Residue frames as a rotation matrix with the C-alpha (Angstrom) as fourth column:
UNK 1
0.506 -0.611 0.609 185.45
0.807 0.584 -0.085 -12.33
-0.303 0.535 0.789 91.20
UNK 2
0.014 -0.556 -0.831 188.27
0.063 -0.829 0.556 -9.88
-0.998 -0.060 0.023 90.52
UNK 3
0.943 0.297 0.149 188.39
0.186 -0.102 -0.977 -8.31
-0.275 0.949 -0.152 87.09
UNK 4
0.129 -0.956 0.263 191.58
0.967 0.180 0.181 -8.37
-0.221 0.231 0.948 85.12
UNK 5
-0.211 -0.333 -0.919 193.42
0.318 -0.912 0.257 -5.06
-0.924 -0.238 0.298 84.86
UNK 6
-0.939 -0.175 -0.296 192.85
-0.180 -0.483 0.857 -4.91
-0.293 0.858 0.422 81.11
UNK 7
-0.541 0.812 0.217 189.22
0.828 0.469 0.309 -5.93
0.149 0.347 -0.926 81.26
UNK 8
-0.681 0.328 0.654 186.80
-0.109 -0.929 0.353 -2.96
0.724 0.169 0.669 80.53
UNK 9
-0.858 0.498 0.124 184.37
-0.178 -0.062 -0.982 -1.91
-0.482 -0.865 0.142 83.31
UNK 10
-0.435 0.805 0.404 180.75
0.792 0.555 -0.254 -3.07
-0.429 0.209 -0.879 82.87
UNK 11
0.376 0.572 -0.729 179.55
0.177 -0.817 -0.549 0.55
-0.910 0.077 -0.408 82.30
UNK 12
-0.305 -0.613 -0.729 182.05
-0.626 -0.448 0.638 0.97
-0.718 0.651 -0.247 79.45
UNK 13
-0.948 0.002 0.317 180.88
0.206 0.764 0.611 -2.20
-0.241 0.645 -0.725 77.79
UNK 14
-0.024 0.999 0.047 177.26
0.815 0.047 -0.577 -1.07
-0.579 0.024 -0.815 78.02
UNK 15
0.278 0.072 -0.958 178.08
-0.230 -0.963 -0.140 2.29
-0.933 0.259 -0.252 76.53
UNK 16
-0.712 -0.598 -0.368 179.93
-0.513 0.084 0.854 0.68
-0.480 0.797 -0.367 73.60
UNK 17
-0.674 0.569 0.471 176.90
0.640 0.769 -0.012 -1.64
-0.369 0.293 -0.882 73.01
UNK 18
0.321 0.903 -0.284 174.52
0.604 -0.426 -0.674 1.27
-0.729 0.045 -0.683 72.87
UNK 19
-0.001 -0.353 -0.936 176.84
-0.552 -0.780 0.295 3.25
-0.834 0.517 -0.194 70.66
UNK 20
-0.895 -0.365 0.258 176.93
-0.057 0.666 0.744 0.30
-0.443 0.651 -0.617 68.37
UNK 21
-0.343 0.876 0.339 173.19
0.884 0.424 -0.198 0.17
-0.317 0.232 -0.919 68.20
UNK 22
-0.060 0.398 -0.915 172.96
0.013 -0.917 -0.399 3.78
-0.998 -0.036 0.050 67.22
UNK 23
-0.182 0.144 0.973 171.85
0.961 0.233 0.146 4.85
-0.206 0.962 -0.181 63.74
UNK 24
-0.921 -0.125 0.369 171.45
0.273 -0.882 0.383 8.16
0.277 0.454 0.847 61.88
UNK 25
-0.176 0.976 0.128 167.62
0.038 -0.123 0.992 7.81
0.984 0.180 -0.015 62.26
UNK 26
0.310 0.304 -0.901 167.80
0.864 0.305 0.401 7.05
0.397 -0.902 -0.168 65.94
UNK 27
-0.653 -0.533 -0.539 169.90
0.717 -0.665 -0.211 10.16
-0.246 -0.524 0.816 66.65
UNK 28
-0.836 0.376 0.401 167.51
-0.095 -0.817 0.569 12.40
0.541 0.437 0.718 64.63
UNK 29
0.158 0.951 -0.264 164.40
0.326 0.202 0.924 10.89
0.932 -0.232 -0.278 66.34
UNK 30
0.119 -0.141 -0.983 165.97
0.989 0.101 0.105 11.40
0.084 -0.985 0.152 69.75
UNK 31
-0.884 -0.462 -0.073 166.96
0.460 -0.887 0.046 15.02
-0.086 0.007 0.996 68.92
UNK 32
-0.478 0.800 0.364 163.42
-0.091 -0.457 0.885 15.80
0.874 0.390 0.291 67.71
UNK 33
0.406 0.651 -0.642 162.03
0.609 0.331 0.721 14.40
0.681 -0.683 -0.262 70.93
UNK 34
-0.323 -0.525 -0.787 164.41
0.926 -0.348 -0.148 16.57
-0.196 -0.777 0.598 72.98
UNK 35
-0.974 -0.067 0.216 163.65
0.145 -0.918 0.370 19.67
0.174 0.392 0.903 71.09
UNK 36
-0.134 0.990 0.053 159.92
0.097 -0.040 0.995 19.01
0.986 0.138 -0.091 71.40
UNK 37
0.310 0.259 -0.915 160.30
0.869 0.313 0.383 18.51
0.385 -0.914 -0.128 75.11
UNK 38
0.112 -0.561 -0.820 162.83
0.868 -0.347 0.356 21.13
-0.484 -0.752 0.448 76.14
UNK 39
0.945 0.181 -0.273 163.08
0.020 -0.863 -0.504 23.64
-0.327 0.471 -0.819 73.13
UNK 40
0.691 -0.693 0.206 166.02
0.361 0.083 -0.929 24.65
0.627 0.716 0.308 70.90
UNK 41
0.447 -0.548 0.707 167.73
-0.647 -0.744 -0.166 26.78
0.617 -0.383 -0.687 73.52
UNK 42
0.404 -0.253 0.879 168.18
-0.800 0.367 0.474 23.87
-0.443 -0.895 -0.054 75.97
UNK 43
1.000 0.002 0.013 169.23
0.005 0.846 -0.533 21.36
-0.012 0.533 0.846 73.20
UNK 44
0.225 -0.974 0.018 172.80
-0.948 -0.215 0.234 20.20
-0.224 -0.070 -0.972 73.40
UNK 45
0.138 -0.294 -0.946 174.82
-0.483 0.813 -0.324 17.02
0.864 0.502 -0.030 72.19
UNK 46
-0.881 -0.434 0.190 175.58
-0.364 0.362 -0.858 16.24
0.304 -0.825 -0.477 75.82
UNK 47
-0.348 0.857 0.379 171.92
-0.700 0.031 -0.713 16.01
-0.623 -0.514 0.590 76.57
UNK 48
0.425 0.486 -0.764 171.28
-0.892 0.367 -0.262 14.05
0.153 0.793 0.590 73.45
UNK 49
-0.376 -0.687 -0.621 173.96
-0.450 0.722 -0.526 11.63
0.810 0.082 -0.581 74.30
UNK 50
-0.872 0.042 0.488 172.43
-0.461 0.267 -0.846 11.16
-0.166 -0.963 -0.214 77.74
UNK 51
0.119 0.993 -0.002 169.02
-0.853 0.101 -0.513 10.57
-0.509 0.062 0.859 76.23
UNK 52
0.497 0.034 -0.867 170.56
-0.691 0.621 -0.371 7.87
0.526 0.783 0.332 73.97
UNK 53
0.916 -0.239 0.322 172.59
-0.099 0.644 0.758 6.31
-0.389 -0.727 0.567 76.81
UNK 54
0.522 -0.798 0.302 175.82
0.797 0.331 -0.505 7.10
0.303 0.504 0.808 74.97
UNK 55
-0.199 -0.662 -0.722 178.67
0.644 -0.644 0.413 9.52
-0.739 -0.383 0.555 75.30
UNK 56
0.562 0.419 -0.713 178.07
-0.206 -0.764 -0.611 12.85
-0.801 0.491 -0.343 73.28
UNK 57
-0.210 -0.750 -0.627 181.00
-0.728 -0.308 0.613 12.00
-0.653 0.585 -0.481 71.10
UNK 58
-0.592 0.208 0.779 179.24
0.372 0.928 0.035 8.99
-0.715 0.310 -0.626 69.69
UNK 59
0.506 0.862 -0.041 176.89
0.409 -0.281 -0.869 11.30
-0.760 0.423 -0.494 67.85
UNK 60
0.247 -0.518 -0.819 179.80
-0.655 -0.712 0.252 12.88
-0.714 0.474 -0.516 65.99
UNK 61
-0.694 -0.365 0.621 180.06
0.153 0.768 0.622 9.52
-0.704 0.526 -0.477 64.01
UNK 62
-0.082 0.722 0.687 176.84
0.957 0.249 -0.147 10.52
-0.277 0.646 -0.712 62.27
UNK 63
0.779 0.372 0.505 176.98
0.524 -0.829 -0.196 14.20
0.345 0.417 -0.840 62.35
UNK 64
-0.090 -0.992 0.087 180.20
0.746 -0.125 -0.655 16.22
0.660 0.006 0.751 62.40
UNK 65
-0.957 -0.188 0.220 178.72
0.036 -0.832 -0.554 19.14
0.288 -0.522 0.803 64.38
UNK 66
-0.475 0.843 -0.252 175.55
0.416 -0.037 -0.908 20.24
-0.775 -0.536 -0.334 66.27
UNK 67
-0.230 0.435 -0.871 174.76
-0.605 -0.765 -0.222 22.44
-0.762 0.475 0.439 63.33
UNK 68
-0.831 -0.088 -0.549 174.89
-0.493 0.573 0.655 19.48
0.258 0.815 -0.520 60.93
UNK 69
-0.823 0.540 -0.175 172.40
0.567 0.760 -0.319 17.69
-0.039 -0.362 -0.931 63.14
UNK 70
-0.308 0.713 -0.630 170.14
0.046 -0.650 -0.758 20.73
-0.950 -0.263 0.168 63.24
UNK 71
-0.550 0.093 -0.830 170.16
-0.821 -0.243 0.517 20.72
-0.154 0.966 0.210 59.41
UNK 72
-0.926 0.173 -0.336 169.02
0.079 0.958 0.276 17.10
0.369 0.229 -0.901 59.60
UNK 73
-0.579 0.749 -0.321 166.11
0.568 0.088 -0.819 18.04
-0.585 -0.656 -0.476 61.85
UNK 74
-0.278 0.465 -0.840 164.99
-0.506 -0.815 -0.284 20.73
-0.817 0.346 0.462 59.51
UNK 75
-0.772 -0.073 -0.631 165.29
-0.589 0.454 0.669 18.31
0.238 0.888 -0.393 56.55
UNK 76
-0.867 0.466 -0.179 163.12
0.499 0.821 -0.279 15.75
0.017 -0.331 -0.943 58.54
UNK 77
-0.345 0.821 -0.455 160.45
0.335 -0.345 -0.877 18.29
-0.877 -0.455 -0.157 59.25
UNK 78
-0.278 0.235 -0.931 160.30
-0.742 -0.669 0.052 19.76
-0.611 0.705 0.360 55.69
UNK 79
-0.891 -0.073 -0.449 160.10
-0.376 0.674 0.636 16.29
0.256 0.735 -0.628 54.15
UNK 80
-0.754 0.657 -0.023 156.88
0.525 0.581 -0.621 15.82
-0.394 -0.481 -0.783 56.11
UNK 81
-0.303 0.658 -0.689 155.03
-0.529 -0.717 -0.453 18.50
-0.793 0.228 0.566 54.09
UNK 82
-0.200 0.413 0.889 152.56
0.503 0.821 -0.269 16.71
-0.841 0.394 -0.372 51.99
UNK 83
-0.922 -0.021 -0.386 152.50
-0.293 -0.614 0.733 17.94
-0.253 0.789 0.560 48.33
UNK 84
-0.056 0.997 -0.057 148.95
-0.610 -0.079 -0.789 18.33
-0.790 -0.010 0.612 46.99
UNK 85
0.032 0.184 0.982 147.46
0.546 0.820 -0.172 15.96
-0.837 0.542 -0.075 44.45
UNK 86
-0.864 -0.474 -0.171 148.10
0.050 -0.418 0.907 16.65
-0.501 0.775 0.384 40.77
UNK 87
-0.455 0.798 0.395 144.47
0.869 0.302 0.392 16.14
0.193 0.522 -0.831 40.14
UNK 88
0.278 0.530 -0.801 143.70
0.664 -0.709 -0.238 19.57
-0.694 -0.465 -0.549 41.70
UNK 89
0.834 0.086 0.545 143.64
0.439 -0.701 -0.562 22.85
0.333 0.708 -0.622 39.87
UNK 90
-0.170 -0.944 0.282 146.91
0.517 -0.329 -0.790 24.95
0.839 0.011 0.544 40.03
UNK 91
-0.148 0.217 0.965 145.19
-0.497 -0.860 0.117 27.40
0.855 -0.463 0.235 42.42
UNK 92
0.789 0.586 0.182 143.92
-0.502 0.445 0.742 24.60
0.354 -0.677 0.645 44.62
UNK 93
0.516 -0.727 -0.454 147.28
0.609 0.684 -0.402 23.01
0.602 -0.069 0.795 44.77
UNK 94
-0.546 -0.697 0.465 148.79
0.145 -0.625 -0.767 26.14
0.825 -0.351 0.442 46.13
UNK 95
0.216 0.594 0.775 146.00
-0.806 -0.340 0.485 26.44
0.551 -0.729 0.405 48.72
UNK 96
0.920 0.150 -0.363 146.57
0.014 0.911 0.412 22.84
0.392 -0.384 0.836 49.79
UNK 97
0.068 -0.995 -0.076 150.24
0.551 0.101 -0.828 23.54
0.832 0.014 0.555 50.05
UNK 98
-0.295 -0.093 0.951 149.61
-0.499 -0.834 -0.236 26.42
0.815 -0.544 0.200 52.49
UNK 99
0.633 0.652 0.417 147.59
-0.712 0.279 0.645 24.11
0.304 -0.705 0.641 54.76
UNK 100
0.810 -0.377 -0.449 150.19
0.371 0.923 -0.107 21.33
0.455 -0.080 0.887 54.58
UNK 101
-0.247 -0.917 0.313 153.04
0.270 -0.375 -0.887 23.74
0.931 -0.134 0.341 55.42
UNK 102
-0.099 0.299 0.949 151.11
-0.789 -0.605 0.108 25.09
0.607 -0.738 0.295 58.37
UNK 103
0.905 0.423 -0.043 150.43
-0.326 0.755 0.568 21.58
0.273 -0.500 0.822 59.65
UNK 104
0.326 -0.847 -0.420 154.11
0.632 0.526 -0.570 20.83
0.703 -0.080 0.707 59.57
UNK 105
-0.407 -0.489 0.771 154.81
-0.255 -0.750 -0.610 23.88
0.877 -0.445 0.181 61.68
UNK 106
0.356 0.586 0.728 152.30
-0.880 -0.051 0.472 22.67
0.314 -0.809 0.498 64.27
UNK 107
0.847 -0.092 -0.524 153.89
0.113 0.994 0.009 19.19
0.519 -0.067 0.852 64.19
UNK 108
0.057 -0.955 -0.292 157.25
0.937 0.152 -0.314 20.74
0.345 -0.256 0.903 65.11
UNK 109
0.895 0.339 0.290 156.28
0.263 -0.926 0.272 24.03
0.361 -0.167 -0.917 67.02
UNK 110
0.779 -0.579 -0.241 159.56
0.000 -0.384 0.923 24.23
-0.627 -0.719 -0.299 69.11
UNK 111
-0.169 -0.856 0.489 161.69
0.698 0.246 0.673 23.49
-0.696 0.455 0.556 66.14
UNK 112
0.518 0.507 0.689 159.82
0.853 -0.252 -0.456 25.83
-0.058 0.825 -0.563 63.79
UNK 113
0.815 -0.283 -0.506 161.75
-0.169 -0.951 0.259 29.04
-0.555 -0.125 -0.823 64.72
UNK 114
-0.188 -0.961 0.202 164.79
-0.119 0.227 0.967 27.27
-0.975 0.158 -0.157 63.25
UNK 115
-0.236 0.201 0.951 162.94
0.856 0.506 0.105 26.02
-0.459 0.839 -0.291 60.24
UNK 116
0.778 0.619 -0.102 161.59
0.504 -0.714 -0.486 29.64
-0.374 0.327 -0.868 59.52
UNK 117
0.652 -0.630 -0.422 165.15
-0.560 -0.775 0.292 31.02
-0.511 0.046 -0.858 59.31
UNK 118
0.070 -0.701 0.710 166.92
0.181 0.709 0.682 28.11
-0.981 0.081 0.176 57.79
UNK 119
-0.422 -0.357 -0.833 168.48
-0.681 -0.482 0.551 28.64
-0.599 0.800 -0.040 54.36
UNK 120
0.669 0.535 0.517 167.11
-0.119 0.763 -0.636 25.22
-0.734 0.364 0.574 53.08
UNK 121
0.367 -0.557 -0.745 170.36
-0.930 -0.237 -0.281 24.88
-0.020 0.796 -0.605 51.18
UNK 122
-0.510 -0.399 0.762 170.68
-0.329 0.909 0.256 21.08
-0.795 -0.120 -0.595 51.78
UNK 123
-0.983 0.052 -0.174 169.68
-0.138 0.411 0.901 18.66
0.118 0.910 -0.397 49.05
UNK 124
-0.432 0.881 -0.191 166.32
0.898 0.403 -0.175 18.12
-0.077 -0.247 -0.966 50.79
UNK 125
-0.086 0.346 -0.934 165.76
0.321 -0.878 -0.355 21.87
-0.943 -0.331 -0.035 51.15
UNK 126
-0.644 -0.105 -0.758 166.47
-0.554 -0.619 0.556 22.85
-0.528 0.778 0.340 47.57
UNK 127
-0.896 0.444 -0.008 164.28
0.323 0.664 0.674 20.01
0.305 0.601 -0.739 46.30
UNK 128
-0.249 0.833 -0.494 161.55
0.877 -0.022 -0.481 21.22
-0.411 -0.553 -0.725 48.51
UNK 129
-0.270 0.065 -0.961 161.90
-0.157 -0.987 -0.023 24.75
-0.950 0.145 0.277 47.09
UNK 130
-0.933 -0.103 -0.345 161.88
-0.351 0.052 0.935 23.38
-0.079 0.993 -0.085 43.54
UNK 131
-0.717 0.696 -0.035 158.71
0.694 0.717 0.065 21.45
0.070 0.022 -0.997 44.28
UNK 132
0.009 0.654 -0.757 156.98
0.572 -0.624 -0.532 24.58
-0.821 -0.428 -0.379 45.58
UNK 133
-0.480 -0.221 -0.849 158.25
-0.440 -0.777 0.450 26.61
-0.759 0.589 0.276 42.46
UNK 134
-0.952 0.264 0.157 156.64
0.289 0.597 0.749 23.89
0.104 0.758 -0.644 40.24
UNK 135
-0.217 0.944 -0.248 153.33
0.954 0.151 -0.260 24.68
-0.208 -0.293 -0.933 41.91
UNK 136
0.097 0.149 -0.984 153.77
0.119 -0.983 -0.137 28.43
-0.988 -0.104 -0.113 41.63
UNK 137
-0.846 -0.475 -0.241 155.02
-0.172 -0.185 0.968 28.04
-0.505 0.860 0.075 37.98
UNK 138
-0.657 0.646 0.389 151.60
0.753 0.544 0.370 26.51
0.028 0.536 -0.844 37.03
UNK 139
0.447 0.787 -0.425 149.89
0.775 -0.578 -0.255 29.79
-0.446 -0.215 -0.869 38.09
UNK 140
0.849 -0.218 -0.481 152.69
-0.304 -0.947 -0.107 32.21
-0.432 0.238 -0.870 37.08
UNK 141
0.726 -0.529 0.439 155.07
0.665 0.703 -0.252 30.83
-0.175 0.475 0.863 34.45
UNK 142
0.631 -0.487 0.604 156.92
0.050 -0.751 -0.658 34.10
0.774 0.445 -0.450 33.92
UNK 143
-0.134 -0.810 -0.570 160.20
0.640 0.369 -0.674 34.07
0.757 -0.455 0.469 36.04
UNK 144
-0.844 -0.221 0.488 159.78
-0.115 -0.814 -0.569 37.43
0.523 -0.536 0.662 37.72
UNK 145
-0.014 0.923 0.385 156.21
-0.809 -0.236 0.538 36.83
0.587 -0.304 0.750 38.65
UNK 146
0.485 0.064 -0.872 156.96
0.168 0.972 0.165 33.28
0.858 -0.227 0.461 39.74
UNK 147
-0.457 -0.829 -0.322 159.67
0.550 0.021 -0.835 34.54
0.700 -0.558 0.446 42.00
UNK 148
-0.789 0.161 0.593 157.59
-0.420 -0.846 -0.329 37.28
0.449 -0.508 0.735 43.56
UNK 149
0.360 0.929 -0.083 154.63
-0.681 0.323 0.657 34.99
0.637 -0.180 0.749 44.13
UNK 150
0.208 -0.425 -0.881 156.99
0.488 0.825 -0.283 32.40
0.847 -0.371 0.379 45.71
UNK 151
-0.814 -0.579 0.052 158.33
0.272 -0.459 -0.846 35.02
0.513 -0.674 0.531 48.03
UNK 152
-0.373 0.718 0.587 154.87
-0.772 -0.591 0.233 36.37
0.515 -0.366 0.775 48.95
UNK 153
0.548 0.571 -0.611 153.67
-0.188 0.796 0.575 32.82
0.815 -0.200 0.544 49.78
UNK 154
-0.121 -0.728 -0.675 156.79
0.663 0.446 -0.601 32.34
0.738 -0.520 0.429 51.98
UNK 155
-0.824 -0.155 0.544 156.15
-0.211 -0.808 -0.550 35.66
0.525 -0.568 0.633 53.76
UNK 156
0.016 0.968 0.249 152.65
-0.814 -0.132 0.566 34.67
0.581 -0.212 0.786 54.64
UNK 157
0.699 0.227 -0.678 153.21
0.041 0.934 0.356 31.14
0.714 -0.277 0.644 55.72
UNK 158
-0.421 -0.841 -0.340 156.43
0.522 0.082 -0.849 31.92
0.742 -0.535 0.404 57.72
UNK 159
-0.775 0.055 0.630 154.75
-0.397 -0.818 -0.417 34.73
0.492 -0.573 0.655 59.53
UNK 160
0.336 0.940 0.059 151.46
-0.732 0.221 0.645 32.82
0.593 -0.260 0.762 60.19
UNK 161
0.503 -0.087 -0.860 153.37
0.257 0.965 0.052 29.76
0.825 -0.247 0.508 61.42
UNK 162
-0.634 -0.768 -0.097 155.65
0.354 -0.177 -0.918 31.67
0.688 -0.616 0.384 63.67
UNK 163
-0.468 0.542 0.698 152.70
-0.735 -0.677 0.033 33.61
0.490 -0.497 0.716 65.20
UNK 164
0.475 0.870 -0.134 150.88
-0.663 0.454 0.595 30.44
0.579 -0.193 0.792 65.89
UNK 165
0.556 -0.309 -0.771 153.58
0.381 0.920 -0.093 28.34
0.738 -0.242 0.629 67.09
UNK 166
-0.063 -0.733 -0.677 155.81
0.988 0.051 -0.147 30.75
0.142 -0.678 0.721 69.08
UNK 167
-0.722 -0.302 0.622 154.61
0.374 -0.927 -0.016 34.27
0.582 0.221 0.783 68.60
UNK 168
-0.076 0.663 0.745 152.49
-0.277 -0.732 0.623 37.04
0.958 -0.159 0.239 70.19
UNK 169
0.742 0.407 0.533 151.18
-0.561 -0.057 0.826 35.64
0.367 -0.912 0.186 73.56
UNK 170
0.821 -0.560 -0.114 154.38
0.549 0.718 0.427 33.48
-0.158 -0.413 0.897 73.88
UNK 171
0.397 -0.719 0.570 156.66
0.407 -0.419 -0.812 36.30
0.823 0.554 0.126 72.72
UNK 172
-0.220 -0.747 -0.628 159.27
0.917 0.062 -0.395 37.87
0.333 -0.662 0.671 74.95
UNK 173
0.175 0.309 0.935 158.50
0.040 -0.951 0.307 40.88
0.984 -0.017 -0.179 77.13
UNK 174
-0.731 -0.501 -0.463 159.67
0.487 0.092 -0.869 42.23
0.477 -0.861 0.177 80.42
UNK 175
-0.677 0.527 0.514 156.52
-0.564 -0.820 0.098 44.29
0.473 -0.224 0.852 80.94
UNK 176
-0.817 0.554 0.159 153.85
0.210 0.543 -0.813 43.28
-0.537 -0.631 -0.560 83.34
UNK 177
-0.728 0.503 0.466 150.79
0.548 0.019 0.836 42.89
0.412 0.864 -0.289 81.04
UNK 178
-0.779 0.584 0.229 148.01
-0.627 -0.729 -0.275 45.34
0.007 -0.358 0.934 81.40
UNK 179
-0.680 0.632 0.372 144.72
0.337 0.720 -0.606 43.91
-0.651 -0.286 -0.703 82.43
UNK 180
-0.461 0.544 0.701 141.47
0.876 0.151 0.459 43.94
0.144 0.825 -0.546 80.37
UNK 181
0.510 0.654 -0.558 140.08
0.775 -0.631 -0.032 46.81
-0.373 -0.416 -0.829 82.29
UNK 182
-0.184 -0.634 -0.751 143.01
0.033 -0.768 0.640 49.08
-0.982 0.092 0.162 81.21
UNK 183
-0.896 -0.182 0.405 142.40
0.367 0.211 0.906 47.97
-0.250 0.960 -0.122 77.61
UNK 184
-0.102 0.971 0.214 138.71
0.993 0.088 0.075 48.58
0.054 0.220 -0.974 77.84
UNK 185
0.507 0.239 -0.828 139.32
0.487 -0.872 0.046 52.10
-0.711 -0.427 -0.559 79.11
UNK 186
0.114 -0.637 -0.762 142.09
-0.288 -0.756 0.589 53.14
-0.951 0.152 -0.270 76.79
UNK 187
-0.814 -0.500 -0.295 142.12
-0.446 0.213 0.869 50.98
-0.372 0.839 -0.397 73.77
UNK 188
0.041 0.973 0.227 138.43
-0.589 0.207 -0.781 50.46
-0.807 -0.102 0.581 72.62
UNK 189
0.458 0.083 -0.885 139.34
-0.868 0.254 -0.426 49.17
0.190 0.964 0.188 69.10
UNK 190
-0.652 -0.693 -0.309 141.73
-0.569 0.716 -0.404 46.61
0.501 -0.087 -0.861 70.58
UNK 191
-0.696 0.390 0.602 139.12
-0.438 0.434 -0.787 45.52
-0.569 -0.812 -0.132 73.05
UNK 192
0.357 0.907 -0.225 136.53
-0.760 0.142 -0.634 45.05
-0.543 0.398 0.740 70.24
UNK 193
0.474 -0.183 -0.861 138.79
-0.684 0.539 -0.492 42.73
0.554 0.822 0.130 68.20
UNK 194
-0.260 -0.753 0.605 140.77
-0.958 0.281 -0.063 40.96
-0.123 -0.596 -0.794 71.02
UNK 195
0.289 0.421 0.860 138.59
-0.428 0.860 -0.278 37.72
-0.857 -0.288 0.429 70.84
UNK 196
0.980 0.126 -0.157 139.49
-0.192 0.359 -0.913 37.24
-0.059 0.925 0.376 67.21
UNK 197
0.222 -0.973 -0.065 143.21
-0.855 -0.162 -0.493 37.08
0.469 0.165 -0.867 68.11
UNK 198
-0.014 -0.231 0.973 142.78
-0.818 0.562 0.122 34.00
-0.575 -0.794 -0.197 70.20
UNK 199
-0.839 -0.509 0.193 143.45
-0.339 0.766 0.546 30.40
-0.426 0.392 -0.815 69.10
UNK 200
-0.182 0.769 0.613 139.89
0.507 0.608 -0.611 29.30
-0.842 0.200 -0.501 68.35
UNK 201
0.757 0.510 -0.408 139.84
-0.089 -0.538 -0.838 31.93
-0.647 0.671 -0.362 65.53
UNK 202
-0.257 -0.945 -0.204 143.29
-0.390 -0.092 0.916 30.99
-0.884 0.315 -0.345 64.10
UNK 203
-0.459 0.044 0.887 141.76
0.636 0.714 0.293 28.64
-0.620 0.699 -0.356 61.47
UNK 204
0.625 0.742 0.241 139.40
0.721 -0.431 -0.542 31.34
-0.299 0.513 -0.805 60.11
UNK 205
0.639 -0.412 -0.650 142.13
-0.365 -0.906 0.216 34.00
-0.677 0.099 -0.729 60.10
UNK 206
-0.475 -0.841 0.260 144.55
-0.133 0.360 0.923 31.70
-0.870 0.404 -0.282 58.22
UNK 207
-0.192 0.493 0.848 141.95
0.890 0.451 -0.061 30.78
-0.413 0.744 -0.526 55.62
UNK 208
0.816 0.513 -0.267 141.09
0.377 -0.822 -0.426 34.47
-0.438 0.247 -0.864 55.09
UNK 209
0.330 -0.791 -0.514 144.61
-0.484 -0.610 0.628 35.43
-0.811 0.041 -0.584 54.62
UNK 210
-0.603 -0.496 0.625 145.48
0.167 0.688 0.707 32.49
-0.780 0.531 -0.332 52.38
UNK 211
0.169 0.784 0.597 142.40
0.891 0.138 -0.433 33.11
-0.422 0.605 -0.675 50.29
UNK 212
0.846 0.085 -0.526 143.12
-0.046 -0.972 -0.231 36.86
-0.531 0.219 -0.818 49.92
UNK 213
-0.110 -0.986 -0.127 146.83
-0.444 -0.066 0.894 35.92
-0.889 0.155 -0.430 48.88
UNK 214
-0.598 -0.146 0.788 145.77
0.472 0.731 0.493 33.47
-0.648 0.667 -0.368 46.29
UNK 215
0.532 0.769 0.356 143.08
0.759 -0.247 -0.602 35.63
-0.375 0.590 -0.715 44.85
UNK 216
0.597 -0.378 -0.707 145.66
-0.334 -0.919 0.210 38.33
-0.729 0.111 -0.675 44.35
UNK 217
-0.375 -0.852 0.365 147.84
0.048 0.375 0.926 35.96
-0.926 0.365 -0.100 42.25
UNK 218
0.141 0.484 0.864 145.33
0.922 0.254 -0.292 35.90
-0.361 0.837 -0.410 39.46
UNK 219
0.926 0.271 -0.262 145.34
0.224 -0.955 -0.195 39.71
-0.303 0.122 -0.945 39.42
UNK 220
0.380 -0.900 -0.215 149.05
-0.451 -0.383 0.806 39.92
-0.807 -0.210 -0.552 39.64
UNK 221
-0.440 -0.448 0.778 149.69
0.388 0.687 0.614 37.30
-0.810 0.572 -0.129 36.94
UNK 222
0.357 0.630 0.690 147.21
0.902 -0.041 -0.430 39.03
-0.243 0.775 -0.583 34.58
UNK 223
0.731 -0.096 -0.676 148.62
0.036 -0.983 0.178 42.57
-0.682 -0.154 -0.715 35.11
UNK 224
-0.357 -0.922 -0.149 151.87
-0.091 -0.125 0.988 41.89
-0.930 0.366 -0.040 32.95
UNK 225
-0.513 0.168 0.842 149.85
0.763 0.539 0.357 40.50
-0.394 0.825 -0.405 30.14
UNK 226
0.610 0.790 -0.062 147.47
0.741 -0.597 -0.308 43.49
-0.280 0.141 -0.949 30.16
UNK 227
0.447 -0.516 -0.731 150.44
-0.108 -0.842 0.529 45.83
-0.888 -0.157 -0.432 30.16
UNK 228
-0.657 -0.598 0.459 151.93
0.293 0.359 0.886 43.97
-0.695 0.717 -0.060 27.18
UNK 229
-0.081 0.713 0.697 148.58
0.992 0.128 -0.016 44.28
-0.100 0.690 -0.717 25.26
UNK 230
0.693 0.357 -0.626 148.47
0.431 -0.901 -0.037 48.00
-0.578 -0.244 -0.779 26.27
UNK 231
-0.033 -0.864 -0.503 151.94
-0.244 -0.481 0.842 48.69
-0.969 0.150 -0.195 24.93
UNK 232
-0.639 -0.133 0.757 151.19
0.629 0.476 0.615 46.77
-0.442 0.870 -0.220 21.62
UNK 233
0.268 0.888 0.375 147.99
0.963 -0.243 -0.115 48.79
-0.011 0.392 -0.920 21.09
UNK 234
0.183 -0.069 -0.981 149.50
0.425 -0.894 0.142 52.14
-0.887 -0.443 -0.135 21.89
UNK 235
-0.845 -0.496 -0.199 150.78
0.100 -0.512 0.853 52.98
-0.525 0.701 0.482 18.35
UNK 236
-0.601 0.711 0.365 147.37
0.730 0.303 0.612 52.17
0.325 0.635 -0.701 16.93
UNK 237
0.307 0.748 -0.589 145.62
0.923 -0.384 -0.007 54.40
-0.231 -0.542 -0.808 19.45
UNK 238
-0.167 -0.492 -0.854 148.04
0.294 -0.852 0.433 57.24
-0.941 -0.179 0.287 18.61
UNK 239
-0.959 -0.171 0.225 147.37
0.252 -0.153 0.956 56.98
-0.129 0.973 0.190 15.00
UNK 240
-0.116 0.973 0.197 143.65
0.894 0.016 0.449 57.10
0.434 0.228 -0.872 15.53
UNK 241
0.290 0.206 -0.935 144.01
0.715 -0.695 0.069 60.09
-0.636 -0.689 -0.349 17.97
UNK 242
-0.393 -0.528 -0.753 146.00
0.000 -0.818 0.575 62.02
-0.920 0.226 0.321 15.40
UNK 243
0.492 0.777 -0.391 143.81
-0.391 -0.204 -0.897 61.08
-0.778 0.595 0.204 12.51
UNK 244
-0.146 -0.671 -0.727 146.54
-0.970 -0.047 0.238 59.27
-0.194 0.740 -0.644 10.61
UNK 245
-0.646 -0.079 0.759 145.14
-0.131 0.991 -0.008 55.88
-0.752 -0.105 -0.650 10.87
UNK 246
-0.944 0.305 0.130 143.16
0.230 0.319 0.920 54.07
0.239 0.898 -0.371 8.23
UNK 247
-0.665 0.740 0.106 139.58
-0.746 -0.648 -0.154 55.16
-0.046 -0.181 0.982 7.86
């Protein structure tokens, strides 16, 4: 049967139906799946549209640009970080946060390089930062100490997550790797520790680093108080040393 000249082709009707069935959540889910499969470098709105069965322009109804969509992917990943129970001690809450953040990075390994460098300046991002600062504040309430400990936690977690999800063995290099025999002959210390760099040792290494970081928090938090006590006591000590104090 002949189609009227003003009747849309079947393919066009199908695309419109699929576009009508789109939602912001469906777009985000499909984008996450594409990044997980192909990586960030290969991600494009054209490929996303094809995966959804729509024209790429249909995605712009929900996100004005690719960058806005990438922001949404970061928000989605960050929102999955499970905050620790309020029943735990402040130190244990920080420890649990470290493991929860690491778990998020491993859930989204191919997206994580973007998460690591993202400004987290969306509403979801700044709320996440605020919740982390609440945990740090319970350990270090003074603003400067809180800021430095927050940044120290970020340095450690970001570096560890990048290394485990996309670093070292997966890192870029044009050089042909040297073999174990070369390392054994020329780099005895590297040869002796090489086994501890491998994935089966990651859990123990992460725990060691996180424990060392958190142990340092108590020392760093106590230091300003001790300095304040020292400054307060200084006049008394000077009077005693010069013999002008009360006998």
